[in-house]
N, C-alpha and C positions, 0 to 999 in steps of 0.2 A: 371420530374415525381417524385412524392413524395413516397418514400418507407418507410414502417413501419413494424415492427415485433411485433407480439403479442404472448406471451407465456402463455398458460393456463395450470397451474400445478394442476392436479387432484390426488386423492389418489393413483391410479394405473398407470396413463398415463400422459404423457406430450404432449400437442398439441401445435404445432408451426404454426402460420398462417402468411404468407407473404402478405402484402397489397401493391398494387401500385395504388395510387390515390384513396384510400379507397376500391379498388376492390380486392377481394380475388383471388390470382393467384397461391398460393401454400399452401398445408396443410400437415403437417407431424405429425404422431402419433407414439410415442415411449413409450413402457412400461418402467416404472421407474426401474424395476428390470429385464430388458431384458437379456435373455441368448441366446447364439448362434447368437449374432449380428455380422454383417460384421466387420471384423477387429480383433475379439477376437482370442487369441492364446490358444491352448489346447495341452497338452501332451496326445497323443492318441496311439492306438494299432491297427495294421492291423489285420482284422478279416477274410477276404476272398479275394482271387484274382480271377478276372474275365477276363481271357485272351481274350474271345470273345469280350468283351467291351473295352479291353485294359485299365482296370481300377481296382480299389480295393475298397472294402467296409471297412470303418474304424470306430472304436468305439470311439466316443468323449463324451459319456455319454448321448447322445440324445436318445429318445425312438426308433428312427429308425437310422440304421447305415448310416454314412455320406459317400459321394461319392468322390473319388479321382481319376481323370483321369490321364493317363500317361503324357499328354501335360501340366497338371497343376503341374508337379513336378519341373519345372524350368530347365534351361539349366545347371546350376551348381549343380545338385542334388548330384553328386558324392562327391563334397567338403562338401556340406551340410550334407549328410549322415555320412561321416567320422567324422565331428565335433560333431554331435548329439551322435553318438555311443561312442566316447571317453569321452564326458562330462557325459554320463549316467553310464559308466563303472568306471570312476575315479571321484567320487563325491566330492573329497577334493579340486580339482583344476578346476577352471573355464577356459575353453580354450579361448585364445585370437585369434580371427579369423584374426586379422591384421597381425599375424605372419605366418598364414597358406599359403601354396602354392596352388593356384587355380588349380584344375585338369581339364582335357579336358571336353568339353561339352558332355552331353549324346546324343545319336543318336536320332534325331527327329522321326525316324520311328522305334524305338526300341519297345520292349515288356515289359509290366508291370512286368512280372514274372522274367525278367532279373535283375531288380533293387530292387524289394521288396520281402519280405518273410512273411508268416503268423506269427503273434506274434511280428513282428518288431515294435519298439516304434519310433514314429515320433513327431516332433513339427509341428503342422498344424495350418493354419489360415482359418477362415471362409471367403469364397469368395462369397457365396450366401446363404442367410438365408433359413430355411425350408419353402417350399411353397407347400400348399395343402398336398398331400400324400407323398411328397418327403422329404428326410432328407437334412441336409446342404450339400453344395458343398464345397470342401476343396482345398487348394493349399499349397504346401511346399515352394513356392517362396514368402517368408515372406516380408512384408513391414510395416513400421510404418509411419503413416501420421501425419504431423504437419501442422501448418498454412502456413508456407512458403516452407517447404521441405517435400519430401517423402524419407525415408531411406530404402535401400534394401540391407540386408546382403548378402555376397557371390557374389558380383557383383563388377565390376570396371567401370561401365558406368555412364556418367553424361548426363542427358537429360534436355532440357529446354522446358517449356510450349510453344506451338505454338501460344498461344494468346499474347505472348510478341513479338510484331512486330519489334521493333528496333533491327537491327543486332548488333549495338554497345552495347546495354544493354545485349543482349544475350551473347555476347562475354565476357563482364565484369563479369556477374554472373558465367559463366562457369569457368573463371580463378579464381575467389574468392573461389568457392567450391573446385576446384582442389587443392588449396593451404591449405585448412583446413580439408578436409575429411580424415578420417583414411583409411588405405589400406584395400582392399577387401570389401568396403562398397560403393554401388552405390547410386546415389542421383538423384531424379527428382526435378527440380526447378519449383515450382508452380507459377501461374500468380501473386499471391499476393506478391511474392518476388521482383517484379519489383521496382527498386529504393531503396531497402533496403541496409543498411550498413553491412559491414562484421561482426561487433560485434553481430548484431541481428541474422544473419544467423548462426554464430558460436554457440551462446547460444542455439538455437533450435536444431542444429545438435548434440550438446553434450547431450541434453535432450533425443533425439531419440535413441542415442547410449546407453544411460543408460537403456532405456526401454528394449532393446535387452539383455543387460548384466543381468538385473534383471530377465528376463524371463528364461534365461539359468540357473541362480542360483536357481530359484524356481523349475525348472524341475528336478534338481538334488536331491531335497528333496521330490518330489511328486511321486505318483503312478498313472499310466494311468488307466482310463481317468481323467484328472484334468485340471482346468482352470488356465492358466499361466498369462494372460494379458487381461485387458479390460479397456475401458475408465473410468477415475475417476468419471465422471459425465455424465449422459445421456444428460442433458440439454446442457452442454458445447460441447459435440460431435456434437449435432445438430447445434448449433450456429457456430461452427468452419467451417462447410462446406457451410453454406449459408450466413455467415456474409459478409457485404459489407460496405465500408466506406461511401457509399451513404445513408445508413439508417439514417433517421432523428430522429426516436424514436424506442426504444425497451421496450415494456411494459411487466412486469412480475407480476403475482398475488401471488407469494410465496416469503417470505423474504429470506429463505435459498437459493433458486435457484437464486433469484435476486442478492445476494452477490456473488455466484459462477460466474454468467455471467458477472457481473460488474468487478470482479477481472480479468477474462479472457480478456475482452475487454480492460481493463486498461493495460494488459500485451502486447497485440498485436497492440493496437491503442490508446495510452494514451490520445490523443486529442478528442477521441470519448467516453470517459468514461461517460460523463454526459448524453448521449443519452439513457442510461439504466435507466429506471424509475420503481419504485415500485408502482403497482396499488393496492390501498387499499379501493376502494369504495365497497359498499355492493352489488351493481348490478353486476351480473356475467360478467366477463371481455369480453367474446365473445358477450354477448348481448349489452354491452356498445359500442363496436366498430362495431355493426351490422354484425358480422361474423356468428352467429347462423342462421340467415335468409338466408344468402348466401349459407351456407352449405346445408340447406334443399332444396334450389332451384337448387343446382348444382350437387347433388349426386344421383338423381333419375335415373330411366331408361330412361325417356324422359327429355331432357333439351331444354328449349326454349331460343331463343335470339331475337334480334330486328326484327321488321316487321312481326311478327307472324310465322316465320320459326322455325324449331326445328330439333334436332337430336335425334336418338334412339341408345342407347349403349347396346349391348349384349356381355357378356363375357363368355368364356369357358376356360378350362384349357390350351388349345392349342393356342387360339388367341382371340382377341377382334374385334368385328364387329360394325361399326358405319354407320348408314343410315341417309342421309341428306334428309329432306323434306321441301318443300316450305310452307306447311300448308295453312292457309287462308290469306296468304300475299297479301296485296293490291299492284297490279303491277303498278310500276311507268312508265312502257313503254309497248307499244303494241308488242315490239320485244321480243319473247320468249327466244331467245338466250341470249340477254342482261340481262334479268331477271334471267336466270339460272346462269350466271356468277356472278351476284351480290349476289345471295343467297349462292353460293359456296364459294365466298371469305369471306363472313361473317361467314359461317360455319367453314371455315378453321381457322379463329381466335379463335372461341369457342373450336374447337377440340384441337388446340395446348394448350389452357388453361386447358382443361380437362385432357390431357395427363400428364401435370405437377401436376395438382390438385389431381388426383387419383393415380399418380405414376404408370401408366399403362405401362407394359413392355411386351416384346416378339414381336409377330406379330400383327400388327393392320391393318385391311382392311377397307377402307372407300369407301362407295358407294355414290359418288357425283351425283348430277342431271346431266343427259346427256347433253353434249355440242358437237355440230358438227364441230365448227370452230377450227382448229388446234392452231391458235394464242391464243384463249381463254383457251384452255387446257394447253398450255405452260405457260400462265400468272398465272393460278391457281397453277401450279407446282412451279414456281418461288416464288410466294407469300408464299406458305407453307414452302419452304426452308428458306425464309427470317425470318418468324415469329418463326420458330423453332430454330433459332440460339441462342436465350436466354435460351434454355433448356440445363441444365447441364449434363443430361444423354446422353450417346453416342447413336446416332441414324443414320439411313440411310433411305432416302426417294426415292422411285421410281416414274417415271412419270406415268401419267394415262394410263391404258391399254385401248385396243379398246372397252372394256365393260364399261369404265368409272370408273374403280376401281383404287384407289391409295393404294399402300402397303408401310407400314412403319415398320421398326424394331427398337425397342427401348430397351436400356439396362434394364435388370430386375435383381435386386439383392435382392429385398424384395417383399413380397406379395403386390398386388395392394391394395390401401386403399379403403375399402368397408364400407361405412357408410349407414346404413339403415335409410331412411327418413320416411318410414311409421311408424306409432305409434300403438303399441299394447294397447288395452284398459286396463288401470290399475285396473278397477273395476272387470272385469270378466275374465281377462287373456286370452281372445280370445274365450270364451265359448258361447258368444252371449247373455247372460243375465246380465243386469247391474242394479244397483240401480237407482232410478229416479234422474236425474240431478238436479232437484229442491231441493233435500234433501242434495246435496253435501255441502252446507253451514253449515248444521247441523253437518256433519261429521267433517268439519274443526273446528267448535266450540268445539266439543267433544275432538278433539286432543289438542286444546289449553288448555282446562280445564285439560286434562290428564297431560300436561307438567307443568302447573302452580301448580295444587293442588296435583297431585300424585307424579310426579318426582321432584317437588319443583324447577323447572327451570323457572325463570322469565325473564332473558335476553336471547332472541333468535330471529332469523329471520326465518320466514316461507316463502318459495318460492312457488308460484302457477302459473298457466298459465296466461298470460296477460289478457285474456278475463275475467277470474275469478277475477283477481285483480281489473279490471275496474268495475265489477259488485259490488264487496264488498265496493268500495270507492265512489260509485255514491251518489249524494245527499248531502245536508248539514249535516243531521244526518244519516250518513252512517252506514252500518252494522259493518264496521271496527272500526268506532269511538265508537260504543256501546260496542264492545268487549274490547276495550282498557279501557273504563270506568269500565267494570266489572272485568277484569283480570289484570289491571295495565298498565302503559304506557311504560314499559321497552321492550316489544316485538314489532316486526314490521312484516308487510306482504309486500313482494316485488314480482314483476313479474319476471319470468324466461322463456325465449322463448324455451328452450330445453325441457321443460316439456310437457307431453300430457295434454289433456283438463281437465281431472279429476285426475291429478297427483299432488302430493305435496311433499315437503321435508322440514326439519327444520335443522338449523345450530346453534350451541351454540356460546357463545361469543368468544371461542377460535378457531372457524372455523371448528369444528368437527361435522359431521353429527349425528343427534340424531335418534335412533331407535324408531319409533312411533308405533310399533306393540304391542298392549296390549294383555293380556291373552285372552280376549274375541274375539280378531281378529283371533288369531292362533287356537283357539279351536272351533270357530263358525261352521266351516264345519264339524268337527268331531261330534259336538253335534247334528247337523242336521241329520247326518247319523245314530247316535245312536237312536234318537227319531223316525226316519223313520223305522229302523229295529225293534224297540220295538213295534210300532203300528202294524207292520206286524205279529209279533209273537202273539200279543194279539188276532188278527183276526183268 
C-alpha cells in the first residue's frame, strides 16, 4: 500500500491529508495559532470546588472555566502539590524532583475538597480541548510526548507499548530506560522506539526532561493564568503523531513549514529526509492530488459507496448515529440475507474510514441492515474489529444487539472535524437574488482591469471555479486570450475546485491574497438604500 502525506498550509490553518493508494483516509485541521491544544501546560488557579461532582473548576485563561476531576489529579498528587508549592514560594531555586521522596498515593475514593483549596495555584495540562459549550478538561498528571518516549514526572513506572510484540525487545528497552532515566520520572516506551539504540533514547529523554525544567522555571516568573509550554510548531506536532517510515512522499506547499518538517524527519529518521518535498506548482495542492473532490464527497450528511449503497450520518452533542441503506443497489443474488451481509461489510469499511476522517469520538451507534443468521452477525462484528485495528484512537466495539445496532465508543480529545460541503452563493450571500451568470465574465474582466490599472499589479494568479475556467479558455481565440492581449501576459487564470461556481480570488507573486473589494462594491448596497429612501421622501 502506497502511503503519502499532503500538508496544505493556509493563512490560518494547517490541513494534513493522509492518502493510501491515493484514497483519503485521514484529514486533520489544526489552527496555526492554536491555544488550549492537547498537551499544553498552564499555570492556573482553582476558582471553585464542586464536591457533588468531586471536581474543581479552574481558570486557565479560557472564556469558560476548565474542568479538573479528582480522578485526573494522578496518584502522586501529594508529591506533585508539594513540589509546585515549594517552587512557587521559593522563586530563586528550581526544585530537583529527582531528589524528592515520593509520598504515598492519594485515596482513589477521596474527595476533591480534601486535596484542593480555592485560590490554589497548579500546573495543569490540557487533556481534552474545548468542545461545543464545554471548557477544556485538565489533568495534573503531566506528561511530555516525544517521538520515542513519553515522560511522566512524579512517577517511577516504566511501561512498554503493547504493539511491540517481541518479549526480548520489550525486555531490552525496559532495561535501557531503567539505566538512563532520572529518579522520580516515569517513562512510556512508544512503538517507534522498537530497535532504537540507547543514544537515541537518551537524547530524547534529556530533551523531555528539559521541557519539564523549563516549564517549572517559567512558572516561577509567571502569574496565573499563564501558558508555560506548547509545541514549537503545529505542523511538527501533527507530523510527530502520524509519521510512519512507510511514507513514500510528504508534500508541503509552504517553504517555512517544509523546512521545519524536513528538519524533524531528518532528526528522527535521517534515511527518510528526502521523502519531504516542497510543492511549488500554482495549482492548489489539494486540487493537484484530487483531495478537494474527495473531501466534498466524504463530508456530507449522506455518503455513497460502491454498488449504490449509502450511509447517513447524524451528529448530536451526546452521540453520532449512522444509518446503513442499500439504496438502488443492483442485487447480485436472490438471497436477501447474503445481499444484506455484503452491503453491511462494505458499509463497515466506509464507516471505519469516516470515523478516522472526521475524527468522530464519544458514542457511535450504527444501524446496519437486519440480518437473521447469527454467523453473519458475528462475521460483521469480527470484520469491524479487524478494520478498526489501524485506528490510532482508543476504541471499544460491542457485538450487534438484537435490534441490529452496533455500539462503538471512540476516544474524543478534540471536536469532530466538521467540513461544510454545501456552498453559499457568493453573489447574494443566501438572499436568493443574484446577478445573471452570463455577466460573470464581465465582473472578472472588471476585477482584472482594477488589478492592472488601479492597483498596478500585473503579476498575479486569479483562481476561479473549474467550469468557469473551462468556459473562459474554450476555442482558439478564447476570452482568456483576449484579456491577456489587452492587459498583458503576466497574469494567469487557473481552476480551483474549492471555490463556489461564481466565486474567485487572486494571489500576488508572493503568494498573498489580494483584496478585490473596490469602493463601489462596499458602497453599492448603501447607495441603493440611500436612493430608495430618498425617493420615498420625495413621494
